[in-house]
C-alpha positions, 0 to 999 in steps of 0.5 A: 382440763379445758383448752382455754384454762391451759392456755391461761396457766403457762408457766414462767420464771421471773428474776428480780436481784442478782447476787454476785460473789467473788470467789477465790483464785486458785491454780488451774489445769485449763490447757488454753494457756499459751504457756506457764500455769493457769488461774482457776476459781476455787470453791471458797467465797466470803458471804459477807463480801456478797454484793446484791443488785435489782435486775434493773440496777445491774442491767443499767450499770453493767459493763458489756463485755466482748471477750475475757482478757487474757492475763500475761504469764508473768502476772498470772505466775505473780498473782498465784504466787503472792496473792495465793501462796503457791510454791514455784514447785506447785506451779512447774507441776501445774505446768507439766500437768497442762503440757500433758493435757496439750499432748493428749489432746494433740494425740486425739487430733492426729488419731481422728482420721483412723477412728472409723477403721479402728471402730471397724476392726473392733467389730470385726474383732468382736464377731470373729470372738463371738464365733470362735469363742466357746469358753473362757479359755477360748476367750483367754487365748483369742486375746493372747493371739489378738495381742500378738498381732500388735507385733506385726501390724502395730496397736491392734488393741482397739 
């Protein structure tokens, strides 16, 4: 292929229509909520309610948004109970799961300063294991000794 032909055959992508679907709302697990349950999108939608616009028509009438509006907790709870049919028990379970996710993230942030040291400990453990373990029984004994150090020095399961 000659270089001039290559320049004439550039690939491109174009769009002419925008299809807008309204998906079901469901209970979510997004930990960014300040309190209460999160609202998420489900997978179901009604194809008959799908709207189609030309790209030009959509761009001409769309409303610019700078941020996603936050839904207050009482509104989310009401929406999930009345519109989506979730029980108070399901909402409470959702809140417990979100709180657990938040706790995991806080623990991760707390542990971040130690990650380099933990990596070095793991490297030393692997080097020591490679130098001393000749059989599977040696590896089992090594692991027992390594795990017993957690009683003295703290968690060394890195």
